[in-house]
N, C-alpha and C positions, 0 to 999 in steps of 0.2 A: 085933464090934459097932462101929458108927460112933459116935464121940463127938459130943456136942451141938455142940462148936465146929466140927467138921468139917461137920455138917449146915447150920449157919448160913453157913459159907463157901460151900458148894455152892449154897445158895439165893440168896445175893447174886450169885454168878456167873451164875445163871440170869437174875436180874433185870437184870444188865448186859447180857446177850447178846440177850434177847428183843426189846427195842426196836429194835436195829440190824437184826435179821432182819425185823422187821415193816416197817421203812422200805423195805427192798428189795422187799417185797411191795406197797408203795403204801399201807400203813396208817399212821396217825398214832401217835405214842408214847402218846397218851391212850388209844386203842383198845387198845394193847398192855397198858398198865397195867390196863385194865378186865379184859381176858381173863385176866391173871395172877392176879387175885383169885378167879376162878371155881374151884370144886372140880376136881380133876384129871380126874375122870370126864367133866365137862362140856367141859373144855379140849380133849379129843381125840375128843369125840362130834360129828364134823363133819356128821352127818345132821341134827342139831338146830339148826344154824346157820341163822338167817333171812338170806335175801338181801335186800339194801336197794336200793330204787328210789325215784325221786321224779319229779315233774313240776316243771320250772322255767319261769318266765316273769315278767312285770312288767306288770300285776298277775297274781296267780295264786291268791290265797287262796280265790277263788270256785270253783276247779276242782273237778269231781266225779271227776277221775281217781283219787284215792285209793280212793273208794268202789268205783269200777269194778274196779280191779285186785284189791282185796281180796275182791270178789264172785267174780271169776274164780279167785282162789287157792282159795277154799273149794270151788268146783266141781271143781277139778282136783287138790285136795289138795296144793298147793304152799305151802311155808312162806316167807313174805316180809313185809316191811314196806314201806309206800309212803306218802309224804308230799308235800305241796306246799311248794315253797321259792321265795321271791321273790329274784331275783338283781339286782344293780345293772347297769343298762344300760351303764354305762361301764366295768364290770369283769367282763363276762361270761365271758371266757376264764379269768380267775383264779378266778371262782366255780366253774366246771365243774372246773378242776383241783383245787381244794380238796375238792370232793365226791369226786372220783376218788381222791385221796389218803386221804380219810376212810373209804374202803371201800365206796362205792356200786358196785353191779353195772351199773346203767344208768340213763338219764334219758329221760323224754319231754320235749319242747321245745315251748313254745307262744309266742305273741306276746310280744315282738317279736324273737325270737332265732333263728328257723329258718334264715335265711340265714347268720347269724354261726356257727351250729352246723356248717353245711356246711364252712365254712373251717377248723374245728378238726380235721376227720377225716383219719385216715391213709388209710382206705379207705371207699368209699361204694358203695351198691347202684346199679344202673342207673337205677332210678326216682328215686333221690335225685340222681343226676348229671344227669338230664334236667331235674329240677325246680330244681336248684341251691339246694336247701333240704333241711334234715334235721329231722325231728321225733322220731326215735328214736336214741339214742346207747347203744352198748354199750361197756363198759370191758373191755379185755383186758390181759394182763400187759405189763410194760415201758412203762406209760404210753400204750399204743396205744388209739386210738379208732376204732370203726367207726360209720357212720351209715346210716340208711334213712329213707325217707319213706313213711309209711302213710296219709297223709291221703287221697290220691286213691282207693285201694282201699276205704278207709272210706266215702267219699262214694258211690262207685258201688254198693257193697253195700246202703247204706242206701236209696238211690233205687230199686235194682232189686229187692232181696229184701224189704225192709221196707215200702216205700211203693208198690211196683209202678208206678213211673214209668219209662217207657222214654225213652231219649234218641235212639234210632234214628230217623233222618230228621227230627229236631226242630231247631228254631232255638234255640240256647242262648247266653245272655248271662252272662258272668262279670264281676262288678263288682269291680275291684281288681286290682293286679299285684304285690302283696308276697309274702311267704313263704307265706301261706295259699293264694293263688291259684296260685302256682307248683307246689304239690303236687298240684293237682286237674286241671290243664288236660290233660296227656297222658292220664291215665286216662279223662277224659271224651271225648277224641278217639277213643279205642279202642272207645267204645260206638257210634260211627257216626252222629254228628249230621250233619244236612244242612249246618249252618253253625254255627260257634262264634265269638263276638265277645268280645274282651276290652276292656273300657272302663275307663279309669283317669283320675283327676284330672290326672295328668301323662301325656300322650299318648306320650311317648318311652319310658316304662317299659312301657307296654302294647305298643308296637311291638317293643321288645326281647324281651319274653316271647313274644310271638306268633312272632317270627322264630326263637326258639330251639327251637321245636317241630317245625319241618321239615315242615309240611303247608300250604303257601301256598294251596292250592285250597279248603281247608275252614276256615281260621282267619283272622280279621281283627282289627284293632285300631283304636281310636279314643279321643278324649277323652270323658269322661262326658257333657259337654254337646253332643257330636256324635251321640249315640245318637238315631235317628229312626225305628226300626222297632219292632214288637212282637214278643215272643218267647214260645216255648212253655215255656221254663224260664229263670228269672232267679235267678242265685246271687249273693248278697251275700257277697264275700270280703273286704270291708273291716272295719275295727275300729269303724265308726260306731255300731253297736248297743251298744257298751260304754259310750258316752256318750249313749244314747237319741236318736241322730240317724239320718237316713237319707241315702244317696247322693243327689246332685243330679240324679236321672234324670227324664226327662220322664214325665208321667202316661200317655202312650200306649205305654209299654213293656209294659203288661199288656193281654191280651185276656181274653175270658170263660172260656177253657180253660187259661189260664196257671198254671203252678206257680211259687211263690216259695220259695226256700230260703235261709235265713240260716245261715251257718257258725257264728255265735254262738248261744248258748243261755242261757236264763234260766228262772226259775220261772214267769214270766208271758210271754205272747207279746212278742217283741221289737218295737221301733219299726218295723223294716222289715216284719215280718209284719203288723202292724196296718195299715201304709200300703198294702201290697199288697192286702189284703182290701178295704180302703176303696175302692180303685181298680178293683175287680171281678175280681181274680184268683180262680180256682176253688179254690186251695189254698195255704196258707202254712204252712211248717214251720220249726222251728229245727234246729240242728246236733247235738242230743243223740244221735240215732241214729248219725251220722257219728262223733261222739266215741267211742261205745261200740265201733263197728265198727273204727275205726282202733286203739283200745286192744287189741281182740282180735288184731289182726295184730301189734302190738308184743309182746303176751304170747306169741304163737307164736314170734317171733324170739328172745325170751329164754329160754322154757321148752320149746319144741317140743310144746306142747299147745294145742289150739284150743278155747277155751271156747264155750259157747252164749251168744249175745248177746240173744236175744229176752226171757228172763226178767229180764235186768239192765235193759234198756231199759224193760220194763214196771214194774219196781220203781222206777226213777228217775222215771218219768212219774207214778206214783201217790204219790210223795213218801216211799216206804218207805226205810228206812235199814238 
């Protein structure tokens, strides 16, 4: 029989050893001390461990990503937790590394960090490489980070499958040249538009983005105040809607059959949507559908299960929780 003193010595030996082991796995000592307090049956029941995910941005507390991923998890019987975390723009890398060390399995990345996230990655997908921007981070062992960009496929699926909007042979205008725009341009080109124009407040950024796509016969760039044509599809990829503003586009940008698409979303129509409809656009939609579709692609990357998006979009549109 083991004496009580021996049991205490063994116990304290375990308490000394576990934090160092956890550090090697990327967990913080706090998480280790929390785990050690669990009953022994829970400690070794790895099936019951929830994977932890989050969306990071600045601002980010308005994000519906936690609701979306929790809905997908219920559909697919996946055990996870998902939260929204605001990171300091001047300490983004440190914030990501702290979350990685704290046991996060992956992150979605929103404004204004998508280009910075690309720079943190050890490996990226082809679509992230083309976009030079990342919105989905996966944490691997040994502090390794892989990155992907699901924005473009999310937008195209929303346009084609949910809204029945075809870009084939259409004239498409993308307003903005930041991280949000970078993720959508190449997938839009793959839908076969007759012409795609990138307009940005700083024309040089629009030129750089257009030049990186490798399709000089179908993609053009200009400053926002140089836009002079009307378009079949106008996509607002700027952050203007977050401050209830609209890009400084000419009113002639829309015709009676134009579709206006705002990558931003809100409980009420965005300023860009209201402005487009007032100028005679046939339809104006926000980016909620794209948000759900890109989240479904991220869910696939992390869990290898593809959730149904239509019921989630419907629930969010109706205000269900």
